[in-house]
All heavy atoms as an XYZ file, in Angstrom:
1048
protein
N      95.827     72.573     84.525
C      97.139     72.785     85.117
C      96.961     73.504     86.456
O      96.329     74.544     86.520
C      98.004     73.632     84.176
C      99.210     74.193     84.842
S     100.366     75.200     83.886
C      99.463     75.951     82.611
N      97.509     72.928     87.516
C      97.462     73.564     88.830
C      98.601     74.570     88.926
O      99.722     74.300     88.500
C      97.594     72.529     89.937
C      97.384     73.132     91.309
C      97.448     72.090     92.408
O      97.106     70.920     92.139
O      97.847     72.448     93.521
N      98.291     75.724     89.503
C      99.281     76.794     89.651
C      99.346     77.199     91.106
O      98.313     77.361     91.762
C      98.890     78.005     88.782
O      98.713     77.571     87.434
C      99.957     79.069     88.829
N     100.568     77.358     91.608
C     100.795     77.764     92.985
C     101.284     79.211     92.977
O     102.302     79.520     92.353
C     101.841     76.850     93.669
C     102.106     77.304     95.089
C     101.379     75.396     93.620
N     100.544     80.086     93.652
C     100.896     81.502     93.716
C     101.542     81.795     95.060
O     101.179     81.197     96.075
C      99.644     82.368     93.542
C      99.057     82.273     92.165
C      98.170     81.269     91.843
C      99.427     83.176     91.173
C      97.642     81.159     90.568
C      98.911     83.080     89.900
C      98.012     82.064     89.600
N     102.512     82.705     95.061
C     103.176     83.057     96.307
C     103.880     84.394     96.209
O     104.047     84.953     95.123
N     104.294     84.871     97.361
C     105.099     86.093     97.458
C     106.542     85.619     97.586
O     106.854     84.822     98.467
C     104.712     86.928     98.703
C     103.218     87.255     98.711
C     105.571     88.176     98.802
C     102.772     88.242     97.689
N     107.422     86.109     96.700
C     108.826     85.680     96.717
C     109.748     86.896     96.663
O     110.270     87.241     95.604
C     109.127     84.740     95.550
C     108.459     83.390     95.657
C     108.966     82.393     94.632
O     110.210     82.284     94.459
O     108.126     81.743     93.997
N     109.984     87.534     97.808
C     110.852     88.728     97.807
C     112.296     88.433     97.416
O     113.014     89.330     96.992
C     110.758     89.240     99.244
C     110.290     88.065    100.047
C     109.468     87.218     99.130
N     112.717     87.183     97.536
C     114.096     86.814     97.197
C     114.169     85.998     95.908
O     115.049     85.139     95.752
C     114.722     86.028     98.361
C     114.809     86.879     99.620
O     115.143     88.071     99.515
O     114.522     86.344    100.712
N     113.277     86.274     94.985
C     113.260     85.560     93.706
C     114.622     85.686     93.028
O     115.122     86.791     92.847
C     112.173     86.138     92.795
C     112.028     85.480     91.422
C     111.493     84.060     91.561
C     111.110     86.316     90.545
N     115.236     84.574     92.650
C     116.532     84.649     91.971
C     116.408     85.306     90.597
O     115.445     85.079     89.865
C     116.953     83.181     91.817
C     116.141     82.426     92.823
C     114.842     83.185     92.934
N     117.400     86.116     90.258
C     117.415     86.804     88.966
C     117.331     85.810     87.814
O     116.659     86.071     86.811
C     118.665     87.669     88.843
N     117.983     84.662     87.955
C     117.967     83.672     86.867
C     116.552     83.170     86.582
O     116.182     82.966     85.422
C     118.890     82.497     87.192
O     118.474     81.859     88.385
N     115.723     83.000     87.617
C     114.342     82.560     87.427
C     113.533     83.661     86.740
O     112.734     83.389     85.836
C     113.693     82.210     88.762
C     114.278     81.018     89.431
N     113.581     80.272     90.353
C     115.499     80.423     89.331
C     114.332     79.280     90.790
N     115.505     79.364     90.186
N     113.737     84.890     87.194
C     113.026     86.035     86.630
C     113.370     86.200     85.152
O     112.483     86.342     84.305
C     113.398     87.287     87.434
C     112.663     88.534     87.033
C     111.298     88.664     87.248
C     113.342     89.593     86.463
C     110.624     89.828     86.907
C     112.680     90.761     86.115
C     111.322     90.879     86.337
N     114.649     86.153     84.830
C     115.101     86.302     83.439
C     114.531     85.184     82.575
O     114.071     85.422     81.450
C     116.640     86.346     83.370
C     117.151     87.638     83.990
C     117.128     86.199     81.927
C     118.655     87.661     84.254
N     114.508     83.975     83.108
C     113.990     82.837     82.356
C     112.523     83.043     81.981
O     112.130     82.836     80.834
C     114.172     81.548     83.161
C     113.726     80.318     82.401
O     114.113     80.161     81.227
O     112.982     79.506     82.995
N     111.695     83.470     82.941
C     110.278     83.668     82.616
C     110.087     84.898     81.729
O     109.182     84.913     80.889
C     109.378     83.700     83.869
C     109.426     85.031     84.579
C     107.940     83.335     83.514
N     110.931     85.910     81.869
C     110.855     87.041     80.941
C     111.059     86.558     79.512
O     110.357     86.981     78.590
C     111.917     88.096     81.270
C     111.737     88.920     82.537
C     112.915     89.885     82.706
C     110.424     89.682     82.532
N     112.016     85.670     79.325
C     112.321     85.152     77.986
C     111.212     84.244     77.465
O     110.950     84.206     76.269
C     113.665     84.431     77.991
C     114.807     85.418     78.152
C     116.156     84.819     77.864
N     117.153     85.879     77.836
C     118.287     85.866     78.510
N     118.600     84.819     79.248
N     119.122     86.884     78.437
N     110.570     83.478     78.345
C     109.500     82.582     77.910
C     108.182     83.319     77.697
O     107.232     82.757     77.177
C     109.329     81.430     78.901
C     110.480     80.427     78.793
C     110.315     79.221     79.694
N     110.644     79.550     81.085
C     109.773     79.570     82.084
N     108.510     79.270     81.884
N     110.157     79.889     83.307
N     108.120     84.561     78.131
C     106.995     85.442     77.809
C     107.520     86.365     76.697
O     108.550     86.084     76.116
C     106.580     86.247     79.044
O     107.545     87.243     79.342
N     106.847     87.436     76.424
C     107.381     88.395     75.440
C     108.042     89.586     76.116
O     108.517     90.489     75.437
C     106.261     88.910     74.522
O     105.280     89.594     75.325
C     105.603     87.767     73.772
N     108.098     89.596     77.439
C     108.571     90.780     78.158
C     110.072     91.015     78.049
O     110.534     92.149     78.179
C     108.142     90.705     79.625
C     108.113     92.023     80.387
C     107.235     93.054     79.689
C     107.651     91.806     81.804
N     110.856     89.991     77.784
C     112.315     90.166     77.669
C     112.682     91.140     76.557
O     113.736     91.772     76.616
C     112.998     88.826     77.441
N     111.800     91.279     75.581
C     112.055     92.222     74.483
C     112.101     93.667     74.974
O     112.682     94.522     74.325
C     110.949     92.095     73.422
C     110.860     90.726     72.800
C     109.556     90.520     72.048
O     108.766     91.480     71.887
O     109.329     89.379     71.600
N     111.462     93.930     76.133
C     111.378     95.291     76.666
C     112.018     95.436     78.042
O     111.773     96.404     78.744
C     109.910     95.715     76.724
C     109.319     95.935     75.341
C     107.819     96.090     75.369
N     107.088     94.955     75.935
C     106.922     93.776     75.321
N     107.438     93.571     74.145
N     106.246     92.810     75.900
N     112.820     94.477     78.438
C     113.517     94.514     79.723
C     114.990     94.196     79.489
O     115.341     93.520     78.526
C     112.925     93.507     80.708
C     111.477     93.769     81.110
C     111.322     95.087     81.847
N     109.950     95.332     82.271
C     109.024     95.945     81.550
N     109.300     96.373     80.335
N     107.811     96.148     82.027
N     115.864     94.634     80.406
C     117.308     94.393     80.239
C     117.699     92.973     80.635
O     118.505     92.757     81.550
C     117.932     95.444     81.163
C     116.928     95.605     82.262
C     115.579     95.479     81.580
N     117.139     91.988     79.951
C     117.319     90.583     80.324
C     118.764     90.111     80.236
O     119.122     89.121     80.868
C     116.418     89.699     79.469
N     119.606     90.809     79.492
C     121.015     90.420     79.378
C     121.906     91.131     80.400
O     123.109     90.893     80.434
C     121.526     90.710     77.961
C     120.856     89.824     76.928
O     120.544     88.660     77.258
O     120.630     90.290     75.800
N     121.322     91.981     81.220
C     122.065     92.739     82.225
C     121.682     92.214     83.615
O     120.788     92.753     84.272
C     121.744     94.228     82.084
C     122.581     95.126     82.977
O     123.196     94.617     83.948
O     122.605     96.345     82.704
N     122.364     91.158     84.051
C     122.013     90.486     85.305
C     122.095     91.439     86.491
O     121.228     91.415     87.375
C     122.902     89.237     85.529
C     122.618     88.598     86.881
C     122.693     88.231     84.407
N     123.103     92.287     86.531
C     123.244     93.222     87.652
C     122.036     94.157     87.740
O     121.517     94.426     88.828
C     124.526     94.033     87.485
C     124.798     94.966     88.647
C     126.120     95.709     88.506
O     127.008     95.248     87.765
O     126.245     96.764     89.140
N     121.571     94.629     86.624
C     120.412     95.526     86.606
C     119.149     94.773     87.030
O     118.332     95.286     87.790
C     120.245     96.133     85.219
C     119.322     97.321     85.180
C     119.477     98.050     83.868
N     118.647     99.228     83.838
C     118.404     99.921     82.747
N     118.960     99.576     81.596
N     117.640    100.993     82.790
N     118.977     93.554     86.534
C     117.836     92.724     86.925
C     117.865     92.467     88.430
O     116.841     92.565     89.113
C     117.818     91.389     86.143
C     117.528     91.628     84.669
C     116.840     90.397     86.767
C     116.117     92.020     84.316
N     119.035     92.152     88.977
C     119.151     91.930     90.424
C     118.731     93.168     91.203
O     118.040     93.075     92.218
C     120.575     91.519     90.789
C     120.898     90.097     90.364
C     122.359     89.713     90.560
O     123.208     90.616     90.737
O     122.640     88.497     90.516
N     119.120     94.348     90.730
C     118.709     95.594     91.373
C     117.207     95.805     91.284
O     116.570     96.255     92.243
N     116.631     95.480     90.133
C     115.181     95.602     89.960
C     114.445     94.727     90.971
O     113.456     95.152     91.583
C     114.788     95.206     88.526
C     115.221     96.183     87.464
S     115.150     95.512     85.768
C     113.424     95.039     85.609
N     114.917     93.518     91.160
C     114.278     92.601     92.099
C     114.513     93.023     93.546
O     113.591     93.009     94.367
C     114.792     91.177     91.872
C     114.372     90.532     90.552
C     115.162     89.241     90.316
C     112.881     90.270     90.515
N     115.733     93.397     93.858
C     116.093     93.773     95.235
C     115.300     94.985     95.721
O     114.955     95.089     96.900
C     117.598     94.032     95.303
C     118.145     94.290     96.692
C     119.669     94.357     96.736
N     120.271     95.175     95.693
C     120.928     94.721     94.624
N     121.072     93.425     94.431
N     121.459     95.538     93.742
N     114.990     95.915     94.829
C     114.311     97.151     95.228
C     112.808     97.133     94.976
O     112.128     98.134     95.212
C     114.964     98.348     94.544
C     116.380     98.545     95.006
N     116.688     99.019     96.260
C     117.544     98.283     94.405
C     117.990     99.058     96.400
N     118.550     98.612     95.287
N     112.274     96.004     94.530
C     110.821     95.868     94.382
C     110.190     95.718     95.763
O     110.811     95.191     96.688
C     110.493     94.659     93.523
N     108.976     96.189     95.894
C     108.255     96.062     97.165
C     107.423     94.791     97.230
O     107.227     94.228     98.300
C     107.348     97.274     97.377
C     108.144     98.555     97.499
O     109.048     98.617     98.348
O     107.861     99.492     96.722
N     106.913     94.341     96.076
C     106.081     93.146     96.019
C     106.471     92.334     94.783
O     106.474     92.863     93.670
C     104.575     93.504     95.940
C     103.732     92.242     95.811
C     104.131     94.324     97.137
N     106.795     91.078     94.997
C     107.049     90.148     93.899
C     106.138     88.947     94.115
O     106.255     88.238     95.120
C     108.525     89.696     93.840
C     109.432     90.902     93.593
C     108.713     88.634     92.750
C     110.918     90.594     93.692
N     105.202     88.758     93.194
C     104.266     87.640     93.259
C     104.633     86.674     92.142
O     104.903     87.091     91.015
C     102.807     88.117     93.100
C     101.847     86.933     93.140
C     102.448     89.117     94.189
N     104.635     85.403     92.467
C     105.015     84.393     91.476
C     103.893     83.383     91.269
O     103.043     83.180     92.139
C     106.278     83.635     91.919
O     106.031     83.012     93.183
C     107.473     84.567     92.020
N     103.955     82.761     90.105
C     103.087     81.630     89.779
C     104.004     80.505     89.336
O     104.839     80.688     88.449
C     102.122     82.009     88.660
N     103.879     79.367     89.982
C     104.716     78.205     89.652
C     103.827     77.013     89.344
O     102.751     76.871     89.924
C     105.658     77.874     90.806
C     106.720     78.960     91.041
C     107.715     78.544     92.117
N     108.720     79.569     92.333
C     109.853     79.682     91.639
N     110.128     78.810     90.680
N     110.719     80.641     91.891
N     104.314     76.161     88.448
C     103.578     74.926     88.192
C     103.871     73.947     89.324
O     104.648     74.243     90.239
C     103.883     74.361     86.797
C     105.312     73.843     86.631
O     106.049     73.659     87.638
O     105.709     73.610     85.474
N     103.265     72.791     89.285
C     103.405     71.832     90.390
C     104.810     71.267     90.520
O     105.162     70.725     91.561
C     102.400     70.668     90.230
O     102.560     70.096     88.937
C     100.976     71.150     90.411
N     105.637     71.424     89.484
C     107.032     70.984     89.563
C     107.954     72.093     90.061
O     109.154     71.893     90.178
C     107.504     70.489     88.200
C     106.776     69.245     87.745
C     107.260     68.775     86.399
C     106.480     67.544     85.975
N     106.870     67.054     84.653
N     107.383     73.284     90.316
C     108.172     74.394     90.830
C     108.698     75.340     89.771
O     109.359     76.328     90.102
N     108.401     75.090     88.491
C     108.866     75.978     87.427
C     108.109     77.298     87.484
O     106.868     77.306     87.551
C     108.656     75.325     86.058
C     109.044     76.192     84.845
C     110.552     76.412     84.796
C     108.545     75.545     83.555
N     108.832     78.393     87.454
C     108.223     79.715     87.436
C     107.550     79.923     86.084
O     108.203     79.891     85.043
C     109.288     80.793     87.675
C     108.779     82.223     87.803
C     107.947     82.392     89.073
C     109.949     83.199     87.815
N     106.232     80.119     86.095
C     105.502     80.324     84.842
C     104.885     81.716     84.763
O     104.352     82.100     83.728
C     104.418     79.248     84.631
C     103.449     79.199     85.801
C     105.070     77.891     84.376
C     102.249     78.280     85.576
N     104.990     82.485     85.854
C     104.467     83.843     85.844
C     105.048     84.636     86.989
O     105.405     84.086     88.027
N     105.153     85.948     86.770
C     105.681     86.823     87.817
C     105.100     88.226     87.654
O     104.821     88.669     86.551
C     107.233     86.866     87.789
C     107.750     87.528     86.519
C     107.792     87.561     89.019
N     104.927     88.860     88.779
C     104.521     90.254     88.827
C     105.473     90.947     89.802
O     105.759     90.424     90.871
C     103.069     90.315     89.309
O     102.838     91.397     90.127
N     105.977     92.111     89.377
C     106.909     92.871     90.215
C     106.352     94.283     90.358
O     106.021     94.922     89.359
C     108.295     92.917     89.554
C     109.374     93.570     90.405
C     110.705     93.579     89.657
N     110.689     94.519     88.566
C     110.990     95.819     88.670
N     111.334     96.331     89.838
N     110.955     96.600     87.616
N     106.210     94.747     91.602
C     105.580     96.046     91.834
C     106.352     96.897     92.834
O     107.058     96.384     93.705
C     104.155     95.846     92.337
N     106.163     98.187     92.680
C     106.700     99.194     93.592
C     105.485     99.903     94.187
O     104.579    100.309     93.458
C     107.600    100.187     92.834
C     108.768     99.436     92.208
C     108.080    101.303     93.748
C     109.485    100.198     91.123
N     105.459    100.022     95.509
C     104.284    100.599     96.167
C     104.662    101.330     97.440
O     105.713    101.058     98.034
C     103.254     99.495     96.495
O     102.082    100.095     97.039
C     103.803     98.467     97.460
N     103.781    102.244     97.862
C     103.933    102.871     99.178
C     102.988    102.223    100.191
O     102.949    102.606    101.345
C     103.693    104.385     99.106
C     102.328    104.757     98.555
O     101.396    103.925     98.591
O     102.184    105.890     98.067
N     102.222    101.235     99.747
C     101.281    100.463    100.557
C     100.118    101.288    101.105
O      99.349    100.796    101.923
C     101.986     99.737    101.718
C     102.981     98.711    101.264
C     104.342     99.007    101.228
C     102.566     97.452    100.852
C     105.268     98.066    100.804
C     103.492     96.499    100.422
C     104.843     96.807    100.400
N      99.968    102.529    100.659
C      98.902    103.387    101.169
C      98.121    104.108    100.080
O      96.936    104.387    100.263
C      99.465    104.428    102.140
C      99.982    103.819    103.385
N      99.183    103.450    104.433
C     101.231    103.460    103.738
C      99.910    102.911    105.386
N     101.169    102.902    104.989
N      98.772    104.440     98.973
C      98.106    105.252     97.970
C      98.224    104.684     96.550
O      97.247    104.616     95.837
C      98.659    106.686     98.001
C      97.970    107.608     97.037
C      96.659    108.015     97.255
C      98.628    108.055     95.897
C      96.026    108.848     96.355
C      98.000    108.890     94.994
C      96.692    109.283     95.229
O      96.063    110.106     94.332
N      99.438    104.286     96.170
C      99.594    103.804     94.793
C     100.518    102.597     94.730
O     101.405    102.421     95.550
C     100.099    104.910     93.876
S     101.743    105.485     94.247
N     100.253    101.784     93.716
C     101.057    100.601     93.422
C     101.334    100.617     91.934
O     100.399    100.625     91.129
C     100.311     99.310     93.795
O     100.047     99.319     95.196
C     101.118     98.069     93.433
N     102.606    100.638     91.571
C     102.998    100.596     90.165
C     103.432     99.178     89.843
O     104.453     98.703     90.321
C     104.124    101.588     89.880
C     104.684    101.436     88.492
C     103.876    101.570     87.368
C     106.019    101.119     88.297
C     104.385    101.400     86.091
C     106.543    100.949     87.030
C     105.719    101.085     85.933
O     106.222    100.909     84.672
N     102.625     98.490     89.062
C     102.946     97.130     88.647
C     103.860     97.264     87.433
O     103.411     97.540     86.333
C     101.660     96.364     88.302
C     101.766     94.854     88.318
C     100.395     94.215     88.348
C     102.611     94.313     87.233
N     105.141     97.103     87.666
C     106.123     97.400     86.625
C     106.419     96.233     85.705
O     106.848     96.448     84.572
C     107.417     97.927     87.255
O     107.855     97.049     88.262
N     106.216     95.000     86.150
C     106.457     93.829     85.300
C     105.352     92.813     85.526
O     105.042     92.472     86.672
C     107.804     93.163     85.628
C     108.980     94.074     85.397
O     109.069     94.661     84.311
O     109.819     94.190     86.306
N     104.791     92.336     84.444
C     103.837     91.238     84.479
C     104.206     90.322     83.329
O     104.095     90.710     82.161
C     102.404     91.740     84.323
C     101.326     90.656     84.335
C     101.246     89.979     85.707
C      99.983     91.247     83.954
N     104.691     89.141     83.659
C     105.139     88.201     82.633
C     104.539     86.833     82.905
O     104.577     86.348     84.033
C     106.663     88.100     82.627
N     103.995     86.222     81.858
C     103.468     84.860     81.941
C     104.049     84.088     80.767
O     104.005     84.550     79.619
C     101.925     84.838     81.903
C     101.405     83.410     81.902
C     101.344     85.616     83.084
N     104.610     82.925     81.069
C     105.145     82.030     80.052
C     104.111     81.910     78.926
O     102.920     81.699     79.185
C     105.403     80.669     80.695
C     106.048     79.655     79.785
O     105.670     79.560     78.600
O     106.922     78.924     80.271
N     104.553     82.054     77.689
C     103.638     82.009     76.539
C     102.797     80.730     76.520
O     101.628     80.765     76.133
C     104.425     82.153     75.241
N     103.360     79.617     76.980
C     102.614     78.355     76.967
C     101.538     78.296     78.052
O     100.680     77.415     78.029
C     103.568     77.170     77.129
O     104.110     77.148     78.435
N     101.568     79.233     79.008
C     100.596     79.242     80.103
C      99.643     80.435     80.021
O      98.844     80.649     80.934
C     101.335     79.247     81.445
N      99.723     81.201     78.958
C      98.839     82.348     78.807
C      97.425     81.889     78.489
O      97.207     80.783     78.036
C      99.381     83.294     77.734
C     100.668     83.967     78.179
C     101.290     84.856     77.124
O     100.740     85.068     76.053
N     102.463     85.391     77.437
N      96.474     82.763     78.760
C      95.045     82.510     78.540
C      94.475     81.465     79.503
O      93.515     80.768     79.187
C      94.753     82.134     77.096
C      95.149     83.207     76.102
C      94.619     82.893     74.731
N      95.088     83.629     73.597
C      95.333     84.915     73.461
N      95.206     85.704     74.481
N      95.727     85.453     72.335
N      95.105     81.375     80.682
C      94.629     80.454     81.717
C      94.248     81.194     82.996
O      94.011     80.559     84.021
C      95.706     79.417     82.036
S      96.150     78.359     80.659
N      94.262     82.525     82.962
C      93.909     83.310     84.142
C      95.075     83.632     85.056
O      94.884     84.243     86.107
N      96.275     83.250     84.674
C      97.441     83.468     85.539
C      97.761     84.956     85.661
O      98.011     85.457     86.758
C      98.653     82.665     85.035
C      98.363     81.172     85.188
C      99.933     83.060     85.777
C      99.354     80.262     84.513
N      97.749     85.680     84.553
C      98.031     87.115     84.605
C      97.035     87.857     85.478
O      97.409     88.674     86.315
N      95.766     87.555     85.293
C      94.719     88.199     86.099
C      94.920     87.905     87.584
O      94.800     88.788     88.426
C      93.348     87.710     85.632
C      92.189     88.365     86.349
C      90.859     87.908     85.792
C      89.710     88.618     86.492
N      88.413     88.225     85.914
N      95.250     86.667     87.904
C      95.469     86.290     89.308
C      96.727     86.971     89.867
O      96.742     87.412     91.020
C      95.561     84.771     89.416
C      95.872     84.243     90.791
C      94.670     84.161     91.711
N      95.070     83.669     93.017
C      95.098     82.391     93.360
N      94.690     81.458     92.512
N      95.497     82.045     94.570
N      97.789     87.069     89.067
C      98.996     87.772     89.517
C      98.682     89.225     89.838
O      99.155     89.769     90.843
C     100.095     87.690     88.460
C     100.810     86.352     88.327
C     101.635     86.313     87.048
C     101.688     86.073     89.546
N      97.881     89.868     89.001
C      97.493     91.263     89.253
C      96.704     91.355     90.552
O      96.970     92.217     91.395
C      96.682     91.824     88.067
C      97.572     91.960     86.835
C      96.065     93.176     88.432
C      96.809     92.253     85.553
N      95.741     90.462     90.733
C      94.925     90.465     91.937
C      95.757     90.230     93.194
O      95.601     90.933     94.206
C      93.841     89.393     91.813
O      93.094     89.291     92.990
N      96.655     89.255     93.148
C      97.509     88.948     94.306
C      98.455     90.115     94.612
O      98.721     90.412     95.779
C      98.311     87.671     94.051
C      97.472     86.419     93.909
C      96.878     85.930     95.225
O      97.462     86.194     96.289
O      95.820     85.275     95.163
N      98.943     90.758     93.568
C      99.831     91.913     93.754
C      99.078     93.051     94.422
O      99.570     93.662     95.381
C     100.406     92.374     92.400
O     101.152     91.292     91.837
C     101.304     93.587     92.559
N      97.891     93.337     93.920
C      97.093     94.422     94.492
C      96.742     94.116     95.950
O      96.838     94.997     96.818
C      95.839     94.650     93.651
C      95.231     95.992     93.829
N      94.021     96.314     93.286
C      95.645     97.111     94.483
C      93.723     97.568     93.598
N      94.696     98.066     94.327
N      96.376     92.890     96.236
C      96.073     92.503     97.620
C      97.283     92.666     98.528
O      97.172     93.179     99.643
C      95.583     91.054     97.680
O      94.325     90.930     97.082
N      98.448     92.231     98.060
C      99.668     92.329     98.874
C     100.069     93.783     99.122
O     100.583     94.115    100.194
C     100.815     91.579     98.196
N      99.835     94.636     98.148
C     100.203     96.052     98.278
C      99.149     96.839     99.040
O      99.446     97.902     99.592
C     100.404     96.666     96.899
N      97.937     96.329     99.069
C      96.837     96.995     99.753
C      95.769     97.414     98.764
O      96.044     98.168     97.825
N      94.574     96.917     98.973
C      93.482     97.239     98.063
C      93.078     98.706     98.139
O      92.335     99.186     97.289
C      92.279     96.322     98.328
C      92.517     94.843     98.024
C      91.292     94.021     98.409
C      92.888     94.629     96.567
N      93.589     99.412     99.152
C      93.337    100.850     99.252
C      94.248    101.643     98.321
O      94.109    102.853     98.202
C      93.509    101.325    100.694
C      94.898    101.023    101.236
O      95.456     99.973    100.929
N      95.440    101.895    102.039
N      95.160    100.968     97.633
C      96.036    101.651     96.679
C      95.421    101.595     95.283
O      94.634    100.699     94.975
C      97.444    101.016     96.620
O      97.352     99.686     96.092
C      98.112    100.989     97.991
N      95.794    102.542     94.451
C      95.442    102.504     93.040
C      96.538    101.736     92.330
O      97.718    102.079     92.464
C      95.342    103.929     92.463
O      94.294    104.617     93.144
C      95.054    103.903     90.973
N      96.174    100.693     91.599
C      97.142     99.896     90.859
C      97.314    100.511     89.471
O      96.327    100.758     88.776
C      96.680     98.449     90.747
C      97.740     97.537     90.147
C      97.976     96.354     91.069
C      97.335     97.076     88.776
N      98.562    100.756     89.089
C      98.906    101.426     87.838
C      99.870    100.532     87.068
O     100.798     99.980     87.649
C      99.602    102.774     88.129
C      98.733    103.651     89.034
C     100.006    103.484     86.842
C      99.526    104.662     89.838
N      99.671    100.404     85.750
C     100.656     99.712     84.935
C     100.656    100.296     83.529
O      99.662    100.847     83.081
C     100.393     98.204     84.899
C      99.348     97.679     83.940
C     100.066     96.872     82.865
C      98.354     96.798     84.636
N     101.803    100.199     82.889
C     101.932    100.581     81.486
C     101.892     99.294     80.684
O     102.668     98.382     80.934
C     103.255    101.318     81.234
C     103.437    102.639     81.964
C     104.832    103.206     81.693
C     102.373    103.630     81.553
N     101.021     99.234     79.716
C     100.840     98.027     78.936
C     101.887     97.871     77.849
O     102.274     98.839     77.203
C      99.458     98.061     78.275
O      99.299     96.964     77.412
N     102.309     96.633     77.661
C     103.100     96.299     76.467
C     102.167     96.467     75.275
O     100.961     96.212     75.382
C     103.605     94.863     76.556
N     102.697     96.902     74.135
C     101.827     97.124     72.972
C     100.936     95.929     72.628
O      99.747     96.093     72.350
C     102.821     97.419     71.843
C     104.015     97.991     72.539
C     104.086     97.261     73.856
N     101.465     94.727     72.704
C     100.693     93.543     72.337
C      99.621     93.190     73.364
O      98.729     92.390     73.081
C     101.626     92.357     72.142
N      99.688     93.773     74.560
C      98.754     93.425     75.629
C      97.652     94.468     75.830
O      96.843     94.337     76.741
C      99.519     93.222     76.931
N      97.596     95.474     74.995
C      96.614     96.550     75.183
C      95.180     96.058     75.236
O      94.350     96.617     75.933
C      96.750     97.592     74.085
C      97.975     98.425     74.252
C      98.055     99.480     73.199
N      99.331    100.173     73.338
C      99.672    101.201     72.617
N      98.857    101.659     71.704
N     100.833    101.767     72.813
N      94.857     95.021     74.509
C      93.494     94.488     74.491
C      93.210     93.610     75.713
O      92.058     93.391     76.063
C      93.262     93.682     73.212
C      93.454     94.485     71.939
C      92.512     95.682     71.848
O      91.320     95.527     72.196
O      92.980     96.770     71.453
N      94.248     93.121     76.346
C      94.089     92.213     77.478
C      93.523     92.919     78.710
O      92.590     92.419     79.352
C      95.440     91.567     77.814
C      95.454     90.787     79.106
C      94.775     89.583     79.228
C      96.151     91.261     80.210
C      94.775     88.867     80.410
C      96.165     90.551     81.399
C      95.479     89.355     81.496
O      95.483     88.653     82.669
N      94.061     94.061     79.056
C      93.716     94.706     80.324
C      92.256     95.119     80.427
O      91.625     94.888     81.468
C      94.693     95.848     80.617
C      96.091     95.304     80.799
C      97.066     95.483     79.826
C      96.421     94.557     81.916
C      98.338     94.943     79.969
C      97.691     94.011     82.080
C      98.640     94.206     81.100
O      99.885     93.666     81.246
N      91.644     95.702     79.397
C      90.202     95.979     79.502
C      89.392     94.692     79.668
O      88.385     94.671     80.374
C      89.859     96.671     78.186
C      91.147     97.192     77.666
C      92.205     96.253     78.173
N      89.853     93.618     79.061
C      89.168     92.328     79.133
C      89.076     91.819     80.574
O      88.130     91.119     80.927
C      89.902     91.310     78.241
C      89.415     89.918     78.364
N      88.213     89.487     77.836
C      89.966     88.836     78.965
C      88.051     88.198     78.121
N      89.095     87.787     78.796
N      90.052     92.162     81.416
C      90.035     91.682     82.806
C      89.531     92.754     83.775
O      89.678     92.629     84.975
C      91.416     91.152     83.247
C      92.483     92.251     83.224
C      91.816     89.952     82.402
C      93.755     91.880     83.943
N      88.950     93.824     83.228
C      88.294     94.817     84.082
C      89.098     96.060     84.414
O      88.659     96.878     85.221
N      90.263     96.238     83.805
C      91.055     97.438     84.074
C      90.603     98.559     83.135
O      90.138     98.303     82.030
C      92.545     97.156     83.906
C      93.061     96.152     84.916
S      94.838     95.875     84.802
C      95.433     97.318     85.679
N      90.720     99.794     83.603
C      90.338    100.952     82.798
C      91.567    101.664     82.286
O      92.563    101.817     83.004
C      89.508    101.926     83.628
C      88.161    101.370     84.009
C      87.337    102.391     84.708
N      88.190    103.232     85.566
C      87.770    103.907     86.593
N      86.522    103.882     86.935
N      88.597    104.623     87.325
N      91.474    102.143     81.066
C      92.574    102.897     80.465
C      92.595    104.310     81.030
O      91.557    104.928     81.250
C      92.407    102.957     78.949
C      93.571    103.601     78.254
C      93.440    103.511     76.735
O      92.407    103.135     76.214
N      94.506    103.849     76.057
N      93.784    104.818     81.266
C      93.975    106.190     81.732
C      94.598    106.976     80.590
O      95.538    106.505     79.955
C      94.904    106.197     82.956
C      94.930    107.492     83.667
N      95.719    108.538     83.257
C      94.259    107.914     84.762
C      95.540    109.552     84.077
N      94.657    109.202     84.992
N      94.088    108.140     80.321
C      94.520    108.856     79.120
C      95.655    109.854     79.333
O      96.062    110.522     78.390
C      93.334    109.576     78.482
C      92.769    110.672     79.371
O      93.149    110.756     80.552
O      91.937    111.445     78.882
N      96.180    109.965     80.546
C      97.245    110.953     80.741
C      98.432    110.357     81.483
O      98.512    110.393     82.700
C      96.718    112.186     81.477
O      96.178    111.814     82.714
N      99.338    109.811     80.717
C     100.563    109.249     81.260
C     101.726    109.836     80.477
O     101.672    109.922     79.249
C     100.549    107.730     81.120
S     102.094    106.968     81.624
N     102.744    110.257     81.178
C     103.939    110.793     80.541
C     105.144    110.079     81.109
O     105.146    109.659     82.265
C     104.058    112.294     80.807
C     103.002    113.070     80.117
C     103.085    113.652     78.891
C     101.689    113.352     80.593
N     101.892    114.269     78.573
C     101.017    114.098     79.620
C     100.983    113.024     81.756
C      99.724    114.544     79.743
C      99.671    113.465     81.895
C      99.070    114.213     80.894
N     106.170    109.940     80.295
C     107.374    109.262     80.752
C     108.621    110.027     80.317
O     108.605    110.800     79.357
C     107.463    107.816     80.219
C     107.552    107.796     78.684
C     106.283    106.986     80.700
C     107.827    106.416     78.110
N     109.692    109.813     81.047
C     111.028    110.238     80.652
C     111.809    108.931     80.534
O     111.911    108.181     81.513
C     111.691    111.165     81.713
C     113.112    111.478     81.340
C     110.859    112.431     81.887
N     112.291    108.623     79.364
C     112.978    107.354     79.116
C     114.297    107.276     79.898
O     114.956    108.274     80.139
C     113.287    107.202     77.624
C     112.060    106.949     76.806
C     111.862    105.470     76.614
N     110.640    105.238     75.861
C     109.829    104.241     76.096
N     110.094    103.384     77.045
N     108.744    104.086     75.381
N     114.673    106.057     80.209
C     115.934    105.767     80.874
C     117.098    106.283     80.033
O     117.081    106.200     78.805
C     116.058    104.244     81.047
O     117.367    103.890     81.362
N     118.120    106.761     80.696
C     119.326    107.236     79.998
C     120.356    106.134     79.862
O     121.412    106.352     79.291
C     119.932    108.438     80.754
C     118.985    109.626     80.858
C     118.634    110.205     79.508
O     119.495    110.516     78.706
N     117.335    110.338     79.262
N     120.080    104.979     80.414
C     121.071    103.905     80.374
C     120.561    102.596     79.937
O     119.502    102.287     79.671
């Protein structure tokens, strides 16, 4: 399967929601809140997409970065039917390149993906703390 990767700062919310649902990420994102999803996309610094040859979005990475020190990869979703083909790894690489390889790339893993990230060369960090959303 040929995959076309690109930077899409104006990715439509409907496309993003669709790929979230076709991956497992919709379970942990506000996929039913279009206004919130639109805000997430509008305020992202880097949005990298993977599309099949017919133009269907099969993967997406959404990141927030200062382009100098750190890049937080907040969403990484790959259509379940396209997983295990290197798309996620390539999305991470393209995101890091777009944000600047001089930045540290940071992401919080979905529980089911914990084994994936070491497999592609990422290292686990043992000190992360969060304050959950109030809304």
